[in-house]
C-alpha positions in Angstrom: 104.1 90.7 85.0 101.7 87.9 85.7 102.7 84.3 85.8 101.8 82.9 82.3 101.3 79.5 83.8 98.5 80.8 86.0 97.0 82.5 83.0 97.0 79.2 81.1 95.6 77.3 84.1 92.7 79.6 85.0 92.4 82.6 82.7 88.7 83.1 83.4 89.3 83.6 87.1 92.1 86.0 86.5 90.1 87.9 83.9 87.3 88.3 86.5 89.7 89.7 89.1 91.2 92.1 86.6 87.7 93.3 85.6 87.2 94.5 89.2 90.0 97.0 88.6 88.6 98.1 85.2 90.9 96.1 83.0 89.3 93.9 80.3 91.6 91.0 79.6 91.5 89.9 75.9 91.1 86.2 76.5 90.6 85.5 72.8 93.9 87.1 71.9 95.8 85.3 74.6 94.3 82.0 73.5 95.3 82.6 69.9 98.9 83.5 70.8 99.1 80.5 73.1 97.9 78.3 70.3 100.5 79.6 67.9 103.2 79.2 70.6 102.3 75.6 71.3 102.1 74.7 67.7 105.4 76.3 66.9 107.0 74.7 69.9 105.8 71.3 68.6 107.0 72.1 65.1 110.4 73.1 66.5 110.7 69.9 68.5 109.8 67.8 65.4 112.4 69.6 63.3 115.1 69.3 65.9 114.3 65.5 66.2 114.5 65.2 62.4 117.8 67.1 62.3 119.3 65.0 65.0 118.2 61.8 63.3 119.5 63.1 60.0 122.9 64.0 61.6 123.2 60.4 62.8 122.5 59.2 59.3 125.2 61.4 57.8 127.7 60.2 60.4 126.8 56.5 59.7 127.0 57.0 55.9 130.3 58.8 56.2 131.7 56.0 58.4 130.8 53.5 55.7 132.5 55.6 53.0 129.3 56.4 51.2 128.6 59.6 49.2 126.9 62.0 51.6 126.4 64.9 49.1 122.5 64.5 49.1 122.4 63.9 52.8 124.3 67.1 53.5 122.0 69.0 51.2 119.0 67.6 53.1 120.7 68.5 56.4 121.1 72.1 55.1 117.4 72.3 54.2 116.5 71.0 57.6 118.7 73.6 59.2 117.1 76.4 57.2 113.6 75.2 58.1 114.6 75.1 61.7 116.0 78.6 61.6 112.8 79.9 60.0 110.7 78.2 62.6 112.8 79.5 65.4 112.3 83.0 64.0 108.5 82.5 63.9 108.6 81.2 67.4 110.6 84.2 68.6 108.1 86.6 66.9 105.1 84.9 68.6 107.0 84.9 72.0 107.7 88.6 71.6 104.0 89.3 70.9 103.0 87.2 73.9 105.5 89.1 76.1 104.2 92.4 74.9 100.6 91.2 75.6 101.6 90.1 79.2 103.5 93.4 79.8 100.3 95.4 79.4 98.3 93.5 82.0 98.2 95.0 85.5 98.7 93.1 88.6 95.8 91.0 90.1 94.4 92.6 93.2 94.8 90.7 96.5 91.7 89.2 97.9 91.9 91.6 100.8 91.6 94.7 98.5 88.1 96.2 98.8 86.0 96.1 95.6 85.2 99.4 94.1 84.6 101.5 90.9 86.5 104.7 91.9 88.5 106.3 94.6 85.1 107.0 96.3 85.1 103.3 97.2 88.4 103.4 99.1 88.0 102.3 102.7 89.2 104.1 105.9 91.3 101.6 107.9 92.0 104.0 110.8 92.5 107.7 111.7 95.0 109.4 113.9 94.6 112.8 115.5 91.8 115.3 115.2 91.6 117.7 112.2 93.2 121.0 113.2 90.7 123.7 114.3 91.6 127.5 114.4 89.8 130.5 115.7 90.5 132.3 112.4 90.0 131.3 108.7 92.7 128.8 107.8 95.0 129.8 105.0 96.4 127.4 102.5 100.2 127.0 101.9 100.2 129.2 98.9 98.8 132.2 100.9 101.1 131.4 103.8 104.2 131.2 101.5 103.3 134.4 99.8 102.8 136.4 103.0 106.5 135.9 104.0 107.8 135.7 100.4 109.4 132.3 101.1 107.5 130.4 98.4 107.9 131.8 94.8 106.0 130.2 91.9 106.3 133.1 89.5 110.1 133.0 89.4 109.9 129.2 88.9 107.7 129.8 85.8 110.4 132.2 84.5 113.1 129.6 85.2 111.3 126.6 83.9 107.5 126.6 83.5 104.4 126.1 85.7 104.3 123.4 88.4 107.7 124.2 89.8 108.6 126.3 92.9 111.5 128.2 94.4 111.7 128.0 98.2 113.6 130.7 100.1 115.3 131.0 103.5 113.4 129.4 106.4 111.1 127.3 104.1 114.0 125.9 102.2 115.6 125.1 105.6 112.3 123.4 106.8 112.2 121.4 103.6 115.8 120.2 104.2 115.0 119.5 107.9 112.1 117.3 107.0 114.3 115.3 104.6 117.0 114.8 107.2 114.5 113.9 110.0 112.9 111.2 107.8 116.2 109.7 106.8 117.4 109.6 110.4 114.2 108.1 111.6 114.1 105.2 109.1 117.8 104.5 109.1 118.3 104.6 112.9 115.0 103.4 114.3 113.3 101.4 111.6 116.2 99.3 110.3 116.5 100.6 106.7 119.9 101.0 105.1 120.3 104.4 103.5 121.2 104.3 99.9 122.0 106.9 97.2 121.2 105.9 93.6 121.3 107.5 90.1 118.5 109.9 89.3 118.7 108.8 85.6 117.7 105.2 84.6 117.4 103.2 81.5 114.3 101.7 79.9 114.9 98.3 81.3 114.7 99.7 84.8 111.4 101.5 84.1 110.1 98.3 82.5 111.1 96.3 85.6 109.0 98.3 88.0 106.1 98.8 85.6 106.4 102.4 84.4 107.1 101.2 80.8 105.6 100.7 78.4 102.2 101.8 79.8 103.2 105.1 81.4 105.7 106.3 78.8 104.0 109.7 78.5 104.4 110.4 82.2 108.2 110.1 82.0 110.8 112.7 81.2 112.9 111.1 78.5 116.4 112.5 77.9 117.2 113.6 74.3 119.6 111.5 72.3 120.0 107.9 71.1 120.1 106.2 74.5 116.9 105.2 76.3 117.5 107.2 79.4 114.9 108.8 81.7 114.7 111.0 84.8 113.4 108.9 87.6 109.7 109.3 88.5 110.5 107.9 92.0 113.5 106.3 93.6 111.5 103.1 93.8 112.7 102.5 90.2 116.5 102.4 90.7 116.3 101.0 94.3 114.1 98.1 93.3 116.1 97.4 90.2 119.2 96.7 92.4 118.1 93.1 92.3 117.2 92.9 88.6 118.7 90.0 86.8 120.1 88.7 90.1 119.9 85.9 92.6 120.1 87.4 96.1 122.3 85.1 98.2 122.0 87.0 101.5 119.2 86.7 104.0 116.0 88.6 103.4 114.5 91.1 103.9 116.5 93.8 102.2 115.3 97.2 103.4 116.4 100.4 101.8 115.6 104.1 102.4 116.4 106.6 99.7 116.0 110.4 99.3 115.7 111.6 95.8 114.1 114.1 93.5 111.2 112.8 91.4 110.3 113.9 87.9 106.9 113.4 86.3 105.2 115.0 83.3 101.8 114.5 84.9 100.5 113.7 81.4 97.3 112.2 82.7 96.5 114.8 85.4 94.5 117.1 83.0 94.8 120.2 85.1 94.3 118.6 88.5 95.8 120.3 91.6 97.6 123.0 89.6 97.6 125.4 92.6 100.6 125.3 94.8 102.9 122.3 95.6 100.4 119.5 95.7 101.2 118.1 92.2 104.4 119.3 90.6 106.7 118.1 87.8 109.7 118.0 90.2 109.4 117.1 93.9 111.3 115.1 96.5 110.5 112.0 98.5 112.0 109.7 101.1 111.2 106.3 99.8 111.2 102.9 101.5 111.8 99.7 99.5 111.7 96.1 100.8 112.8 92.9 99.0 111.2 90.0 100.9 110.3 86.4 100.6 106.8 85.6 99.4 105.3 84.3 102.6 106.3 87.5 104.5 105.3 90.3 102.1 101.9 91.2 103.6 103.3 91.5 107.1 106.1 93.6 105.5 103.4 95.8 104.0 101.9 96.5 107.4 105.4 97.2 108.9 106.4 99.5 106.1 103.1 101.4 106.3 103.5 101.9 110.1 107.0 103.3 109.4 105.4 106.0 107.2 102.7 106.6 109.8 105.4 107.2 112.5 106.6 110.2 110.6 103.2 111.8 110.7 102.7 110.9 114.3 106.0 112.4 115.4 105.2 115.6 113.4 101.7 115.5 115.1 99.9 115.8 111.8 96.3 114.4 111.7 95.9 111.7 109.1 93.9 108.7 108.0 94.9 105.4 106.5 93.0 104.3 103.4 92.9 100.9 101.8 92.6 101.5 98.1 89.8 99.7 96.2 90.3 97.5 93.2 89.7 100.4 90.8 92.2 102.7 92.4 95.3 100.6 93.0 98.3 101.2 90.8 99.3 99.2 87.8 102.0 97.1 89.5 100.3 96.8 93.0 98.5 93.9 94.4 97.5 96.0 97.5 98.0 99.6 98.4 97.5 101.7 101.5 97.3 105.5 101.1 98.1 107.9 104.0 96.1 111.1 103.7 97.1 114.0 105.8 94.7 116.7 107.0 95.2 120.1 105.2 93.3 122.9 107.0 93.7 125.3 104.1 91.8 122.9 101.9 89.6 121.5 104.7 90.2 118.0 103.5 92.6 115.0 103.6 95.1 114.7 100.9 97.4 111.8 99.9 100.9 112.1 101.3 102.1 108.5 100.9 101.3 105.3 99.0 102.6 102.0 100.4 102.2 99.0 98.1 102.9 95.2 98.0 103.7 94.2 94.4 104.0 90.5 95.3 106.1 88.9 92.5 104.8 91.2 89.7 107.9 93.4 89.5 110.2 90.5 90.3 109.0 88.5 87.3 109.6 91.5 85.0 113.0 92.0 86.5 114.0 88.3 86.9 114.7 89.1 90.6 115.2 86.0 92.7 116.7 84.9 96.0 118.2 81.5 96.9 116.0 79.8 99.5 118.4 78.2 102.0 115.8 75.6 102.8 115.8 74.3 99.2 118.9 75.8 97.7 116.8 76.8 94.7 116.1 80.3 93.4 112.7 81.8 94.0 111.0 85.0 92.9 111.1 87.7 95.6 108.3 90.0 96.5 108.8 93.7 96.3 107.3 96.5 98.3 107.7 100.3 98.4 106.2 103.3 100.1 106.8 107.1 100.4 107.8 107.9 104.0 107.1 110.7 103.1 106.6 113.0 100.1 108.6 115.9 101.4 106.9 118.8 99.5 103.4 117.6 100.7 104.8 117.2 104.2 106.0 120.7 104.1 102.6 121.8 103.0 101.0 119.9 105.8 103.3 121.4 108.4 102.7 124.9 107.1 98.9 124.6 107.1 98.6 122.7 110.5 101.1 124.9 112.4 100.0 128.3 111.2 98.9 131.2 113.3 96.6 134.1 112.6 99.5 136.3 111.4 100.7 133.7 108.9 103.7 132.5 111.0 104.5 128.8 111.1 105.3 127.0 114.3 108.1 124.4 114.0 107.1 120.9 115.2 109.1 120.0 118.3 110.7 117.0 116.6 112.1 119.3 113.8 113.5 122.0 116.0 116.9 120.3 116.4 117.1 120.1 112.6 116.3 123.9 112.4 119.1 125.0 114.8 116.5 125.6 117.5 114.3 127.8 115.5 110.7 127.5 116.8 108.8 129.8 114.5 109.1 131.3 111.0 
């Protein structure tokens, strides 16, 4: 959520920045709500002053032994008027909060301007796209050749956009997970954490999935507002919701979890294979940092995600997303795109974002600055390191041979009990 004080101070500048990401800020509506809020606040202060003064009059009259029946009646009227005015103020404040909750984050000045993903900028590349002496197969063909990847049975069990992995591919999926967790927890300084895979609406609001992306969530049936997590970013970041962190920052967490998304807005994109599914797994990195250090933290977090691809020897490129392509809560985002020979293109495998204080304001997440002793909003960051299913796809396609066998990357062989090929 944006700082309302900044909106009041220079709404035109913020509206101009939001326009670069395709969001039109209703300046007129904000001005109207602000005018109502200010007037009601003034009215409340006047009524409270009148009531306080009247209470003193009642006390003085009572002390003199005078009849205070009329004064008490007037006091009751003032109390009723104050109660009604407080109700009006709360209604306007709720409307204002609803208005603010729908506004995306303001892009950082370092985010490239653009109108679509075509305007994203390449920051750097690593490795050369894999070349084969035979026509490269995609992961669906490779999985079918050895009967280790089964989409038809998944449709029978659930519906489309799910998969059943068998034998060596299931082992490879697990090996990738363990490798990533070990790397981040032992070499990159992240504390491993296991969190619930079901969260409440407050948690989804805190990180920005609600209310805007309600259709993309899997909501549980029943009276409670409970949802399957779309990413472990949600429960992990919400660890600091409604809290003042007393310990030293940064807090760095790594979490493996399933992710559940309805893909309501995908409109049939990437329906083939494992690229875009309703259920998938990720190893997620989350950092809670002080404001002045969040952009260096973004670079560090992104490099941790890159290290996974480098150790797996998978060619990739790092993209800086343009203003039109960054996510709702993000101030700046890097995407890692891995080379997929079966599709002859780069595909996203990780997004690493700095949310600045956008999520912290929604969550009321603060830390106590030891220099001042005062609570300050934290900055939050997160990134996939990596999406496990897409990493599996990348390994399959980049390590294939002409017969459809998959070589196991050297760094994964210890996790596969020494198996070198499947």
